[in-house]
N, CA, C and O atoms as CSV, one atom per row, in Angstrom:
chain,resi,resn,atom,element,x,y,z
A,1,MET,N,N,32.644,63.517,123.361
A,1,MET,CA,C,32.710,64.373,122.206
A,1,MET,C,C,33.434,65.663,122.536
A,1,MET,O,O,34.217,66.171,121.733
A,2,LYS,N,N,33.165,66.199,123.743
A,2,LYS,CA,C,33.794,67.453,124.139
A,2,LYS,C,C,35.297,67.281,124.292
A,2,LYS,O,O,36.064,68.180,123.945
A,3,LYS,N,N,35.739,66.096,124.826
A,3,LYS,CA,C,37.157,65.837,125.015
A,3,LYS,C,C,37.884,65.815,123.671
A,3,LYS,O,O,38.985,66.354,123.561
A,4,ILE,N,N,37.307,65.220,122.684
A,4,ILE,CA,C,37.916,65.146,121.357
A,4,ILE,C,C,38.076,66.548,120.779
A,4,ILE,O,O,39.133,66.868,120.235
A,5,LYS,N,N,37.064,67.376,120.884
A,5,LYS,CA,C,37.152,68.739,120.365
A,5,LYS,C,C,38.215,69.538,121.104
A,5,LYS,O,O,38.961,70.300,120.488
A,6,THR,N,N,38.286,69.371,122.397
A,6,THR,CA,C,39.277,70.094,123.193
A,6,THR,C,C,40.690,69.654,122.803
A,6,THR,O,O,41.576,70.492,122.640
A,7,LYS,N,N,40.905,68.338,122.652
A,7,LYS,CA,C,42.210,67.839,122.235
A,7,LYS,C,C,42.561,68.339,120.842
A,7,LYS,O,O,43.697,68.744,120.594
A,8,THR,N,N,41.613,68.314,119.951
A,8,THR,CA,C,41.844,68.783,118.587
A,8,THR,C,C,42.228,70.258,118.578
A,8,THR,O,O,43.160,70.663,117.882
A,9,ILE,N,N,41.517,71.038,119.340
A,9,ILE,CA,C,41.812,72.476,119.416
A,9,ILE,C,C,43.214,72.689,119.988
A,9,ILE,O,O,43.959,73.541,119.502
A,10,MET,N,N,43.570,71.932,121.002
A,10,MET,CA,C,44.902,72.070,121.610
A,10,MET,C,C,45.999,71.682,120.627
A,10,MET,O,O,47.023,72.361,120.542
A,11,ILE,N,N,45.797,70.611,119.895
A,11,ILE,CA,C,46.789,70.161,118.920
A,11,ILE,C,C,46.935,71.180,117.797
A,11,ILE,O,O,48.052,71.531,117.417
A,12,VAL,N,N,45.824,71.653,117.270
A,12,VAL,CA,C,45.856,72.652,116.193
A,12,VAL,C,C,46.531,73.931,116.687
A,12,VAL,O,O,47.307,74.540,115.950
A,13,SER,N,N,46.254,74.336,117.895
A,13,SER,CA,C,46.876,75.531,118.468
A,13,SER,C,C,48.382,75.349,118.608
A,13,SER,O,O,49.151,76.248,118.270
A,14,ALA,N,N,48.798,74.205,119.100
A,14,ALA,CA,C,50.228,73.934,119.276
A,14,ALA,C,C,50.950,73.932,117.930
A,14,ALA,O,O,52.045,74.481,117.810
A,15,VAL,N,N,50.341,73.317,116.924
A,15,VAL,CA,C,50.932,73.312,115.584
A,15,VAL,C,C,51.018,74.737,115.039
A,15,VAL,O,O,52.025,75.111,114.438
A,16,GLY,N,N,49.982,75.522,115.244
A,16,GLY,CA,C,49.977,76.911,114.789
A,16,GLY,C,C,51.073,77.737,115.439
A,16,GLY,O,O,51.766,78.501,114.768
A,17,VAL,N,N,51.226,77.582,116.744
A,17,VAL,CA,C,52.284,78.308,117.469
A,17,VAL,C,C,53.660,77.856,116.966
A,17,VAL,O,O,54.555,78.680,116.775
A,18,GLY,N,N,53.821,76.564,116.755
A,18,GLY,CA,C,55.093,76.046,116.244
A,18,GLY,C,C,55.432,76.597,114.874
A,18,GLY,O,O,56.573,76.991,114.632
A,19,LEU,N,N,54.465,76.632,113.978
A,19,LEU,CA,C,54.686,77.176,112.633
A,19,LEU,C,C,54.998,78.668,112.678
A,19,LEU,O,O,55.852,79.152,111.936
A,20,ALA,N,N,54.307,79.388,113.544
A,20,ALA,CA,C,54.570,80.824,113.673
A,20,ALA,C,C,55.990,81.059,114.191
A,20,ALA,O,O,56.679,81.964,113.721
A,21,THR,N,N,56.420,80.261,115.141
A,21,THR,CA,C,57.778,80.382,115.677
A,21,THR,C,C,58.808,80.097,114.590
A,21,THR,O,O,59.789,80.829,114.457
A,22,LEU,N,N,58.592,79.040,113.813
A,22,LEU,CA,C,59.503,78.723,112.712
A,22,LEU,C,C,59.555,79.855,111.694
A,22,LEU,O,O,60.629,80.177,111.185
A,23,ALA,N,N,58.424,80.456,111.393
A,23,ALA,CA,C,58.385,81.558,110.440
A,23,ALA,C,C,59.191,82.745,110.941
A,23,ALA,O,O,59.937,83.355,110.175
A,24,VAL,N,N,59.049,83.081,112.220
A,24,VAL,CA,C,59.790,84.210,112.797
A,24,VAL,C,C,61.288,83.926,112.788
A,24,VAL,O,O,62.079,84.794,112.418
A,25,VAL,N,N,61.687,82.719,113.192
A,25,VAL,CA,C,63.108,82.358,113.199
A,25,VAL,C,C,63.665,82.382,111.774
A,25,VAL,O,O,64.757,82.902,111.545
A,26,GLY,N,N,62.935,81.835,110.837
A,26,GLY,CA,C,63.369,81.844,109.437
A,26,GLY,C,C,63.538,83.253,108.897
A,26,GLY,O,O,64.504,83.541,108.192
A,27,TYR,N,N,62.605,84.126,109.225
A,27,TYR,CA,C,62.685,85.518,108.788
A,27,TYR,C,C,63.926,86.190,109.362
A,27,TYR,O,O,64.639,86.895,108.647
A,28,LYS,N,N,64.184,85.975,110.651
A,28,LYS,CA,C,65.347,86.599,111.290
A,28,LYS,C,C,66.652,86.092,110.681
A,28,LYS,O,O,67.579,86.873,110.466
A,29,ILE,N,N,66.730,84.800,110.403
A,29,ILE,CA,C,67.939,84.232,109.783
A,29,ILE,C,C,68.141,84.825,108.393
A,29,ILE,O,O,69.251,85.228,108.046
A,30,ALA,N,N,67.081,84.882,107.598
A,30,ALA,CA,C,67.187,85.435,106.244
A,30,ALA,C,C,67.595,86.895,106.281
A,30,ALA,O,O,68.428,87.329,105.484
A,31,LYS,N,N,67.017,87.655,107.197
A,31,LYS,CA,C,67.339,89.083,107.319
A,31,LYS,C,C,68.799,89.266,107.718
A,31,LYS,O,O,69.493,90.112,107.154
A,32,ARG,N,N,69.270,88.483,108.683
A,32,ARG,CA,C,70.655,88.589,109.143
A,32,ARG,C,C,71.621,88.203,108.023
A,32,ARG,O,O,72.637,88.871,107.828
A,33,ASN,N,N,71.315,87.131,107.283
A,33,ASN,CA,C,72.186,86.717,106.187
A,33,ASN,C,C,72.243,87.770,105.096
A,33,ASN,O,O,73.302,87.998,104.510
A,34,LYS,N,N,71.114,88.418,104.815
A,34,LYS,CA,C,71.088,89.469,103.802
A,34,LYS,C,C,71.934,90.660,104.249
A,34,LYS,O,O,72.689,91.218,103.452
A,35,GLN,N,N,71.813,91.051,105.520
A,35,GLN,CA,C,72.609,92.164,106.034
A,35,GLN,C,C,74.090,91.812,106.018
A,35,GLN,O,O,74.921,92.652,105.672
A,36,SER,N,N,74.427,90.592,106.386
A,36,SER,CA,C,75.825,90.166,106.420
A,36,SER,C,C,76.430,90.221,105.029
A,36,SER,O,O,77.555,90.694,104.864
A,37,SER,N,N,75.694,89.740,104.012
A,37,SER,CA,C,76.240,89.760,102.657
A,37,SER,C,C,76.338,91.185,102.133
A,37,SER,O,O,77.275,91.502,101.400
A,38,GLN,N,N,75.392,92.054,102.490
A,38,GLN,CA,C,75.483,93.446,102.068
A,38,GLN,C,C,76.689,94.112,102.703
A,38,GLN,O,O,77.407,94.849,102.028
A,39,ASN,N,N,76.931,93.870,103.989
A,39,ASN,CA,C,78.088,94.448,104.668
A,39,ASN,C,C,79.388,93.952,104.053
A,39,ASN,O,O,80.318,94.738,103.875
A,40,SER,N,N,79.475,92.674,103.727
A,40,SER,CA,C,80.714,92.145,103.152
A,40,SER,C,C,80.970,92.751,101.779
A,40,SER,O,O,82.125,92.970,101.414
A,41,TYR,N,N,79.913,93.028,101.005
A,41,TYR,CA,C,80.112,93.649,99.706
A,41,TYR,C,C,80.542,95.102,99.845
A,41,TYR,O,O,81.301,95.601,99.015
A,42,GLU,N,N,80.070,95.787,100.880
A,42,GLU,CA,C,80.529,97.155,101.125
A,42,GLU,C,C,82.013,97.158,101.480
A,42,GLU,O,O,82.770,98.005,101.007
A,43,ILE,N,N,82.422,96.208,102.315
A,43,ILE,CA,C,83.837,96.086,102.679
A,43,ILE,C,C,84.658,95.740,101.448
A,43,ILE,O,O,85.734,96.298,101.234
A,44,LEU,N,N,84.146,94.814,100.638
A,44,LEU,CA,C,84.856,94.429,99.423
A,44,LEU,C,C,85.043,95.625,98.506
A,44,LEU,O,O,86.121,95.808,97.940
A,45,ASP,N,N,84.011,96.440,98.351
A,45,ASP,CA,C,84.132,97.630,97.503
A,45,ASP,C,C,85.246,98.543,98.003
A,45,ASP,O,O,85.983,99.123,97.205
A,46,GLU,N,N,85.369,98.671,99.318
A,46,GLU,CA,C,86.425,99.506,99.901
A,46,GLU,C,C,87.799,98.892,99.630
A,46,GLU,O,O,88.749,99.608,99.314
A,47,VAL,N,N,87.905,97.571,99.751
A,47,VAL,CA,C,89.174,96.895,99.485
A,47,VAL,C,C,89.547,97.048,98.018
A,47,VAL,O,O,90.714,97.268,97.695
A,48,VAL,N,N,88.566,96.933,97.126
A,48,VAL,CA,C,88.817,97.062,95.689
A,48,VAL,C,C,89.343,98.454,95.367
A,48,VAL,O,O,90.260,98.591,94.557
A,49,LYS,N,N,88.780,99.489,95.985
A,49,LYS,CA,C,89.231,100.858,95.724
A,49,LYS,C,C,90.702,101.030,96.055
A,49,LYS,O,O,91.408,101.780,95.380
A,50,ASN,N,N,91.171,100.339,97.095
A,50,ASN,CA,C,92.546,100.494,97.552
A,50,ASN,C,C,93.493,99.411,97.024
A,50,ASN,O,O,94.674,99.408,97.372
A,51,ALA,N,N,93.001,98.509,96.205
A,51,ALA,CA,C,93.820,97.391,95.730
A,51,ALA,C,C,94.680,97.819,94.535
A,51,ALA,O,O,94.264,98.644,93.721
A,52,PRO,N,N,95.876,97.250,94.446
A,52,PRO,CA,C,96.701,97.519,93.271
A,52,PRO,C,C,96.091,96.873,92.034
A,52,PRO,O,O,95.219,96.010,92.141
A,53,SER,N,N,96.541,97.285,90.892
A,53,SER,CA,C,95.934,96.819,89.642
A,53,SER,C,C,96.274,95.361,89.324
A,53,SER,O,O,95.618,94.760,88.474
A,54,ASP,N,N,97.277,94.779,89.979
A,54,ASP,CA,C,97.669,93.402,89.667
A,54,ASP,C,C,96.913,92.346,90.474
A,54,ASP,O,O,97.291,91.175,90.470
A,55,THR,N,N,95.865,92.747,91.153
A,55,THR,CA,C,95.108,91.804,91.973
A,55,THR,C,C,93.874,91.312,91.213
A,55,THR,O,O,93.555,91.814,90.135
A,56,ILE,N,N,93.196,90.337,91.782
A,56,ILE,CA,C,91.998,89.788,91.138
A,56,ILE,C,C,90.860,90.814,91.191
A,56,ILE,O,O,90.896,91.759,91.979
A,57,SER,N,N,89.872,90.615,90.355
A,57,SER,CA,C,88.723,91.522,90.330
A,57,SER,C,C,87.783,91.203,91.489
A,57,SER,O,O,87.872,90.142,92.106
A,58,ALA,N,N,86.893,92.132,91.767
A,58,ALA,CA,C,85.884,91.915,92.812
A,58,ALA,C,C,85.001,90.725,92.460
A,58,ALA,O,O,84.628,89.943,93.334
A,59,ALA,N,N,84.668,90.590,91.186
A,59,ALA,CA,C,83.820,89.468,90.752
A,59,ALA,C,C,84.527,88.134,90.988
A,59,ALA,O,O,83.900,87.169,91.426
A,60,THR,N,N,85.822,88.077,90.701
A,60,THR,CA,C,86.580,86.852,90.929
A,60,THR,C,C,86.671,86.554,92.423
A,60,THR,O,O,86.544,85.401,92.837
A,61,ALA,N,N,86.890,87.588,93.231
A,61,ALA,CA,C,86.957,87.411,94.685
A,61,ALA,C,C,85.635,86.864,95.213
A,61,ALA,O,O,85.629,85.962,96.050
A,62,LYS,N,N,84.523,87.398,94.735
A,62,LYS,CA,C,83.207,86.907,95.168
A,62,LYS,C,C,83.003,85.458,94.746
A,62,LYS,O,O,82.464,84.653,95.506
A,63,ASP,N,N,83.436,85.131,93.536
A,63,ASP,CA,C,83.293,83.764,93.030
A,63,ASP,C,C,84.109,82.786,93.878
A,63,ASP,O,O,83.612,81.725,94.255
A,64,VAL,N,N,85.353,83.141,94.175
A,64,VAL,CA,C,86.202,82.283,95.001
A,64,VAL,C,C,85.589,82.141,96.399
A,64,VAL,O,O,85.532,81.038,96.943
A,65,ALA,N,N,85.134,83.249,96.975
A,65,ALA,CA,C,84.533,83.222,98.311
A,65,ALA,C,C,83.289,82.324,98.337
A,65,ALA,O,O,83.106,81.546,99.273
A,66,ASN,N,N,82.446,82.427,97.323
A,66,ASN,CA,C,81.245,81.585,97.259
A,66,ASN,C,C,81.596,80.105,97.133
A,66,ASN,O,O,80.955,79.254,97.749
A,67,LYS,N,N,82.621,79.801,96.330
A,67,LYS,CA,C,83.042,78.401,96.169
A,67,LYS,C,C,83.627,77.863,97.472
A,67,LYS,O,O,83.393,76.708,97.830
A,68,LEU,N,N,84.387,78.698,98.181
A,68,LEU,CA,C,84.930,78.277,99.476
A,68,LEU,C,C,83.805,77.997,100.463
A,68,LEU,O,O,83.848,77.013,101.202
A,69,TYR,N,N,82.802,78.863,100.472
A,69,TYR,CA,C,81.662,78.669,101.365
A,69,TYR,C,C,80.949,77.350,101.045
A,69,TYR,O,O,80.609,76.590,101.952
A,70,GLU,N,N,80.729,77.088,99.776
A,70,GLU,CA,C,80.069,75.838,99.373
A,70,GLU,C,C,80.912,74.624,99.749
A,70,GLU,O,O,80.368,73.571,100.081
A,71,ALA,N,N,82.246,74.764,99.701
A,71,ALA,CA,C,83.134,73.654,100.043
A,71,ALA,C,C,83.089,73.329,101.530
A,71,ALA,O,O,83.425,72.215,101.934
A,72,MET,N,N,82.672,74.303,102.353
A,72,MET,CA,C,82.720,74.096,103.807
A,72,MET,C,C,81.364,74.038,104.484
A,72,MET,O,O,81.285,73.563,105.617
A,73,ARG,N,N,80.299,74.492,103.856
A,73,ARG,CA,C,79.050,74.717,104.586
A,73,ARG,C,C,78.278,73.460,104.946
A,73,ARG,O,O,77.564,73.468,105.948
A,74,ASN,N,N,78.380,72.410,104.201
A,74,ASN,CA,C,77.644,71.179,104.516
A,74,ASN,C,C,78.564,70.181,105.200
A,74,ASN,O,O,79.773,70.398,105.282
A,75,ASN,N,N,77.997,69.102,105.685
A,75,ASN,CA,C,78.820,68.050,106.286
A,75,ASN,C,C,79.792,67.525,105.243
A,75,ASN,O,O,79.413,67.280,104.098
A,76,GLY,N,N,81.026,67.356,105.634
A,76,GLY,CA,C,82.038,66.857,104.713
A,76,GLY,C,C,82.682,68.006,103.955
A,76,GLY,O,O,82.153,68.449,102.936
A,77,THR,N,N,83.803,68.485,104.433
A,77,THR,CA,C,84.509,69.598,103.807
A,77,THR,C,C,85.234,69.126,102.553
A,77,THR,O,O,85.900,68.091,102.571
A,78,ASP,N,N,85.107,69.875,101.474
A,78,ASP,CA,C,85.795,69.567,100.220
A,78,ASP,C,C,87.178,70.220,100.261
A,78,ASP,O,O,87.381,71.301,99.709
A,79,THR,N,N,88.126,69.546,100.926
A,79,THR,CA,C,89.461,70.116,101.081
A,79,THR,C,C,90.205,70.215,99.754
A,79,THR,O,O,91.064,71.081,99.586
A,80,ASP,N,N,89.879,69.332,98.811
A,80,ASP,CA,C,90.517,69.421,97.493
A,80,ASP,C,C,90.150,70.728,96.795
A,80,ASP,O,O,90.995,71.366,96.167
A,81,LEU,N,N,88.887,71.115,96.911
A,81,LEU,CA,C,88.455,72.375,96.301
A,81,LEU,C,C,89.107,73.568,97.001
A,81,LEU,O,O,89.555,74.509,96.345
A,82,ILE,N,N,89.159,73.526,98.327
A,82,ILE,CA,C,89.801,74.612,99.077
A,82,ILE,C,C,91.257,74.743,98.653
A,82,ILE,O,O,91.746,75.848,98.419
A,83,LYS,N,N,91.945,73.612,98.556
A,83,LYS,CA,C,93.358,73.620,98.153
A,83,LYS,C,C,93.509,74.169,96.744
A,83,LYS,O,O,94.413,74.962,96.483
A,84,SER,N,N,92.637,73.758,95.835
A,84,SER,CA,C,92.757,74.234,94.453
A,84,SER,C,C,92.474,75.731,94.346
A,84,SER,O,O,93.078,76.421,93.525
A,85,LEU,N,N,91.562,76.230,95.168
A,85,LEU,CA,C,91.211,77.653,95.111
A,85,LEU,C,C,92.248,78.558,95.768
A,85,LEU,O,O,92.463,79.685,95.321
A,86,LEU,N,N,92.891,78.067,96.829
A,86,LEU,CA,C,93.787,78.933,97.596
A,86,LEU,C,C,95.266,78.588,97.473
A,86,LEU,O,O,96.101,79.490,97.420
A,87,VAL,N,N,95.603,77.318,97.429
A,87,VAL,CA,C,97.012,76.919,97.447
A,87,VAL,C,C,97.541,76.681,96.043
A,87,VAL,O,O,98.589,77.215,95.680
A,88,ASP,N,N,96.829,75.885,95.247
A,88,ASP,CA,C,97.320,75.531,93.920
A,88,ASP,C,C,97.271,76.698,92.939
A,88,ASP,O,O,98.059,76.752,91.994
A,89,THR,N,N,96.357,77.622,93.159
A,89,THR,CA,C,96.254,78.817,92.334
A,89,THR,C,C,97.087,79.897,93.004
A,89,THR,O,O,96.935,80.153,94.198
A,90,THR,N,N,97.960,80.524,92.245
A,90,THR,CA,C,98.800,81.557,92.837
A,90,THR,C,C,97.927,82.712,93.298
A,90,THR,O,O,97.225,83.334,92.500
A,91,ARG,N,N,97.978,82.991,94.591
A,91,ARG,CA,C,97.211,84.079,95.185
A,91,ARG,C,C,98.177,85.046,95.851
A,91,ARG,O,O,99.010,84.648,96.666
A,92,THR,N,N,98.058,86.311,95.500
A,92,THR,CA,C,98.872,87.325,96.167
A,92,THR,C,C,98.217,87.681,97.499
A,92,THR,O,O,97.083,87.288,97.772
A,93,SER,N,N,98.939,88.422,98.315
A,93,SER,CA,C,98.370,88.882,99.584
A,93,SER,C,C,97.119,89.718,99.340
A,93,SER,O,O,96.142,89.616,100.082
A,94,ASN,N,N,97.154,90.538,98.304
A,94,ASN,CA,C,95.983,91.358,97.981
A,94,ASN,C,C,94.807,90.503,97.524
A,94,ASN,O,O,93.656,90.804,97.839
A,95,ASP,N,N,95.096,89.441,96.784
A,95,ASP,CA,C,94.031,88.516,96.371
A,95,ASP,C,C,93.348,87.924,97.608
A,95,ASP,O,O,92.120,87.873,97.685
A,96,LEU,N,N,94.155,87.481,98.568
A,96,LEU,CA,C,93.600,86.869,99.784
A,96,LEU,C,C,92.772,87.874,100.567
A,96,LEU,O,O,91.711,87.533,101.090
A,97,ARG,N,N,93.250,89.117,100.653
A,97,ARG,CA,C,92.476,90.154,101.357
A,97,ARG,C,C,91.118,90.352,100.691
A,97,ARG,O,O,90.101,90.518,101.365
A,98,MET,N,N,91.116,90.334,99.370
A,98,MET,CA,C,89.845,90.528,98.653
A,98,MET,C,C,88.908,89.345,98.850
A,98,MET,O,O,87.699,89.535,98.982
A,99,VAL,N,N,89.442,88.133,98.872
A,99,VAL,CA,C,88.606,86.946,99.081
A,99,VAL,C,C,88.027,86.961,100.494
A,99,VAL,O,O,86.853,86.644,100.683
A,100,VAL,N,N,88.836,87.324,101.483
A,100,VAL,CA,C,88.345,87.411,102.863
A,100,VAL,C,C,87.236,88.453,102.956
A,100,VAL,O,O,86.214,88.219,103.601
A,101,ALA,N,N,87.434,89.604,102.312
A,101,ALA,CA,C,86.407,90.652,102.333
A,101,ALA,C,C,85.140,90.183,101.617
A,101,ALA,O,O,84.031,90.461,102.073
A,102,ALA,N,N,85.299,89.479,100.505
A,102,ALA,CA,C,84.131,88.992,99.756
A,102,ALA,C,C,83.379,87.923,100.547
A,102,ALA,O,O,82.153,87.847,100.469
A,103,PHE,N,N,84.092,87.104,101.299
A,103,PHE,CA,C,83.454,86.056,102.106
A,103,PHE,C,C,82.610,86.678,103.209
A,103,PHE,O,O,81.517,86.199,103.512
A,104,GLY,N,N,83.123,87.741,103.802
A,104,GLY,CA,C,82.378,88.413,104.862
A,104,GLY,C,C,82.288,87.563,106.115
A,104,GLY,O,O,83.201,86.797,106.422
A,105,VAL,N,N,81.200,87.699,106.828
A,105,VAL,CA,C,80.949,86.941,108.057
A,105,VAL,C,C,79.688,86.113,107.838
A,105,VAL,O,O,78.644,86.629,107.437
A,106,LYS,N,N,79.810,84.832,108.107
A,106,LYS,CA,C,78.676,83.919,107.921
A,106,LYS,C,C,78.504,83.075,109.176
A,106,LYS,O,O,79.458,82.815,109.910
A,107,LYS,N,N,77.282,82.660,109.399
A,107,LYS,CA,C,76.981,81.788,110.540
A,107,LYS,C,C,77.632,80.431,110.328
A,107,LYS,O,O,77.496,79.818,109.269
A,108,TYR,N,N,78.337,79.976,111.345
A,108,TYR,CA,C,78.959,78.658,111.317
A,108,TYR,C,C,78.312,77.797,112.394
A,108,TYR,O,O,78.251,78.185,113.560
A,109,ASN,N,N,77.831,76.632,111.994
A,109,ASN,CA,C,77.317,75.682,112.988
A,109,ASN,C,C,77.885,74.315,112.691
A,109,ASN,O,O,78.185,73.994,111.541
A,110,LEU,N,N,78.033,73.520,113.714
A,110,LEU,CA,C,78.698,72.230,113.586
A,110,LEU,C,C,77.904,71.201,112.801
A,110,LEU,O,O,78.470,70.209,112.340
A,111,THR,N,N,76.601,71.417,112.639
A,111,THR,CA,C,75.778,70.422,111.958
A,111,THR,C,C,75.910,70.507,110.440
A,111,THR,O,O,75.712,69.508,109.747
A,112,GLY,N,N,76.241,71.680,109.918
A,112,GLY,CA,C,76.287,71.865,108.475
A,112,GLY,C,C,74.922,72.108,107.867
A,112,GLY,O,O,74.815,72.343,106.663
A,113,ASP,N,N,73.881,72.055,108.672
A,113,ASP,CA,C,72.511,72.264,108.201
A,113,ASP,C,C,72.108,73.712,108.438
A,113,ASP,O,O,72.093,74.162,109.584
A,114,PRO,N,N,71.775,74.464,107.366
A,114,PRO,CA,C,71.400,75.872,107.538
A,114,PRO,C,C,70.224,76.086,108.486
A,114,PRO,O,O,70.063,77.182,109.024
A,115,LEU,N,N,69.408,75.072,108.698
A,115,LEU,CA,C,68.288,75.184,109.623
A,115,LEU,C,C,68.767,75.522,111.037
A,115,LEU,O,O,68.040,76.147,111.810
A,116,PHE,N,N,69.990,75.106,111.370
A,116,PHE,CA,C,70.531,75.323,112.708
A,116,PHE,C,C,71.502,76.502,112.779
A,116,PHE,O,O,72.245,76.631,113.753
A,117,ASP,N,N,71.504,77.364,111.758
A,117,ASP,CA,C,72.395,78.522,111.757
A,117,ASP,C,C,72.169,79.421,112.966
A,117,ASP,O,O,73.107,80.057,113.448
A,118,TRP,N,N,70.955,79.479,113.452
A,118,TRP,CA,C,70.661,80.339,114.594
A,118,TRP,C,C,71.448,79.913,115.831
A,118,TRP,O,O,71.638,80.717,116.743
A,119,MET,N,N,71.906,78.664,115.877
A,119,MET,CA,C,72.706,78.182,117.002
A,119,MET,C,C,74.189,78.431,116.781
A,119,MET,O,O,74.992,78.260,117.699
A,120,GLY,N,N,74.558,78.833,115.575
A,120,GLY,CA,C,75.962,78.973,115.226
A,120,GLY,C,C,76.567,80.280,115.684
A,120,GLY,O,O,75.934,81.082,116.371
A,121,LYS,N,N,77.813,80.471,115.284
A,121,LYS,CA,C,78.517,81.695,115.632
A,121,LYS,C,C,78.972,82.380,114.352
A,121,LYS,O,O,79.202,81.725,113.336
A,122,ASP,N,N,79.102,83.699,114.408
A,122,ASP,CA,C,79.540,84.482,113.258
A,122,ASP,C,C,81.042,84.313,113.076
A,122,ASP,O,O,81.817,84.621,113.982
A,123,LEU,N,N,81.458,83.827,111.912
A,123,LEU,CA,C,82.876,83.662,111.609
A,123,LEU,C,C,83.187,84.211,110.230
A,123,LEU,O,O,82.369,84.128,109.314
A,124,ASP,N,N,84.376,84.772,110.092
A,124,ASP,CA,C,84.845,85.179,108.774
A,124,ASP,C,C,85.528,83.979,108.121
A,124,ASP,O,O,85.506,82.878,108.671
A,125,LEU,N,N,86.128,84.186,106.967
A,125,LEU,CA,C,86.765,83.087,106.236
A,125,LEU,C,C,87.860,82.423,107.074
A,125,LEU,O,O,87.991,81.199,107.069
A,126,ILE,N,N,88.640,83.225,107.789
A,126,ILE,CA,C,89.712,82.671,108.624
A,126,ILE,C,C,89.116,81.724,109.680
A,126,ILE,O,O,89.644,80.635,109.904
A,127,GLY,N,N,88.041,82.134,110.313
A,127,GLY,CA,C,87.381,81.296,111.310
A,127,GLY,C,C,86.844,80.013,110.719
A,127,GLY,O,O,86.994,78.939,111.302
A,128,TRP,N,N,86.215,80.124,109.559
A,128,TRP,CA,C,85.687,78.928,108.892
A,128,TRP,C,C,86.816,77.953,108.561
A,128,TRP,O,O,86.700,76.754,108.810
A,129,LEU,N,N,87.909,78.473,107.999
A,129,LEU,CA,C,89.022,77.597,107.636
A,129,LEU,C,C,89.614,76.922,108.873
A,129,LEU,O,O,89.953,75.740,108.826
A,130,ASN,N,N,89.739,77.652,109.965
A,130,ASN,CA,C,90.258,77.062,111.203
A,130,ASN,C,C,89.363,75.938,111.711
A,130,ASN,O,O,89.854,74.970,112.291
A,131,GLN,N,N,88.054,76.056,111.498
A,131,GLN,CA,C,87.115,75.021,111.948
A,131,GLN,C,C,87.095,73.810,111.017
A,131,GLN,O,O,86.897,72.682,111.469
A,132,GLU,N,N,87.296,74.034,109.739
A,132,GLU,CA,C,87.050,72.997,108.737
A,132,GLU,C,C,88.293,72.285,108.207
A,132,GLU,O,O,88.183,71.185,107.664
A,133,VAL,N,N,89.466,72.886,108.353
A,133,VAL,CA,C,90.671,72.349,107.727
A,133,VAL,C,C,91.674,71.969,108.811
A,133,VAL,O,O,91.725,72.594,109.870
A,134,SER,N,N,92.462,70.950,108.538
A,134,SER,CA,C,93.494,70.535,109.497
A,134,SER,C,C,94.715,70.021,108.733
A,134,SER,O,O,94.722,69.978,107.503
A,135,GLY,N,N,95.738,69.636,109.482
A,135,GLY,CA,C,96.916,68.999,108.899
A,135,GLY,C,C,97.760,69.913,108.040
A,135,GLY,O,O,97.904,71.105,108.313
A,136,VAL,N,N,98.312,69.328,107.002
A,136,VAL,CA,C,99.241,70.032,106.108
A,136,VAL,C,C,98.550,71.215,105.430
A,136,VAL,O,O,99.139,72.288,105.294
A,137,LEU,N,N,97.317,71.019,105.012
A,137,LEU,CA,C,96.609,72.108,104.338
A,137,LEU,C,C,96.441,73.302,105.266
A,137,LEU,O,O,96.645,74.438,104.839
A,138,LEU,N,N,96.076,73.079,106.512
A,138,LEU,CA,C,95.934,74.182,107.456
A,138,LEU,C,C,97.274,74.892,107.656
A,138,LEU,O,O,97.319,76.120,107.735
A,139,THR,N,N,98.353,74.134,107.738
A,139,THR,CA,C,99.687,74.729,107.882
A,139,THR,C,C,100.008,75.613,106.679
A,139,THR,O,O,100.525,76.719,106.843
A,140,GLN,N,N,99.706,75.137,105.480
A,140,GLN,CA,C,99.940,75.928,104.259
A,140,GLN,C,C,99.106,77.208,104.278
A,140,GLN,O,O,99.602,78.289,103.959
A,141,LEU,N,N,97.835,77.073,104.657
A,141,LEU,CA,C,96.948,78.242,104.677
A,141,LEU,C,C,97.403,79.254,105.718
A,141,LEU,O,O,97.375,80.458,105.463
A,142,LYS,N,N,97.822,78.782,106.885
A,142,LYS,CA,C,98.295,79.693,107.927
A,142,LYS,C,C,99.474,80.522,107.427
A,142,LYS,O,O,99.540,81.726,107.674
A,143,ALA,N,N,100.397,79.882,106.730
A,143,ALA,CA,C,101.557,80.594,106.197
A,143,ALA,C,C,101.121,81.643,105.162
A,143,ALA,O,O,101.594,82.779,105.179
A,144,MET,N,N,100.219,81.245,104.271
A,144,MET,CA,C,99.740,82.181,103.237
A,144,MET,C,C,99.027,83.384,103.854
A,144,MET,O,O,99.299,84.530,103.497
A,145,PHE,N,N,98.124,83.112,104.771
A,145,PHE,CA,C,97.339,84.192,105.350
A,145,PHE,C,C,98.188,85.077,106.281
A,145,PHE,O,O,97.924,86.271,106.415
A,146,LYS,N,N,99.191,84.490,106.911
A,146,LYS,CA,C,100.092,85.292,107.755
A,146,LYS,C,C,100.847,86.294,106.885
A,146,LYS,O,O,101.021,87.452,107.264
A,147,GLN,N,N,101.292,85.836,105.714
A,147,GLN,CA,C,101.992,86.717,104.780
A,147,GLN,C,C,101.075,87.845,104.298
A,147,GLN,O,O,101.545,88.937,103.976
A,148,ALA,N,N,99.766,87.577,104.251
A,148,ALA,CA,C,98.794,88.581,103.819
A,148,ALA,C,C,98.363,89.481,104.975
A,148,ALA,O,O,97.563,90.397,104.783
A,149,GLY,N,N,98.886,89.226,106.173
A,149,GLY,CA,C,98.569,90.089,107.313
A,149,GLY,C,C,97.462,89.578,108.211
A,149,GLY,O,O,96.975,90.313,109.071
A,150,PHE,N,N,97.050,88.316,108.026
A,150,PHE,CA,C,95.996,87.735,108.850
A,150,PHE,C,C,96.602,86.788,109.868
A,150,PHE,O,O,97.607,86.131,109.594
A,151,ASN,N,N,95.997,86.719,111.030
A,151,ASN,CA,C,96.450,85.812,112.057
A,151,ASN,C,C,95.482,84.641,112.139
A,151,ASN,O,O,94.334,84.804,112.550
A,152,MET,N,N,95.942,83.479,111.752
A,152,MET,CA,C,95.101,82.279,111.847
A,152,MET,C,C,95.425,81.616,113.140
A,152,MET,O,O,94.850,80.577,113.463
């Protein structure tokens, strides 16, 4: 009887420690993601102040950045969406700068599962595109972003 109670206590303790660890890791990931998005919006506001009037709005830049993130964040990159957002739609150099600023820096991990973001690395939009896109589309994007002053 004593052995069963001891095993039960050990199992319950191990589960408790595991749940507490997951809670702490989850909190840290959420806090970091919130800070990253706040920083990117501050940068975007600065870019908007200095942007010419013929560029896209901050709201449009955020929308494009969010769609690009959704196209790349899970397993299986939606290259058609990336192409439609960046290549097929006429984007000026200023538009691209605003989209990069709106995207900010996000955790990139090879699994595509946000649960493993803590293992990933911080990348901006250029880094994400370099990881997720290849071939002709990557060549097109490199040319566009180079013209906008970015080095892919």
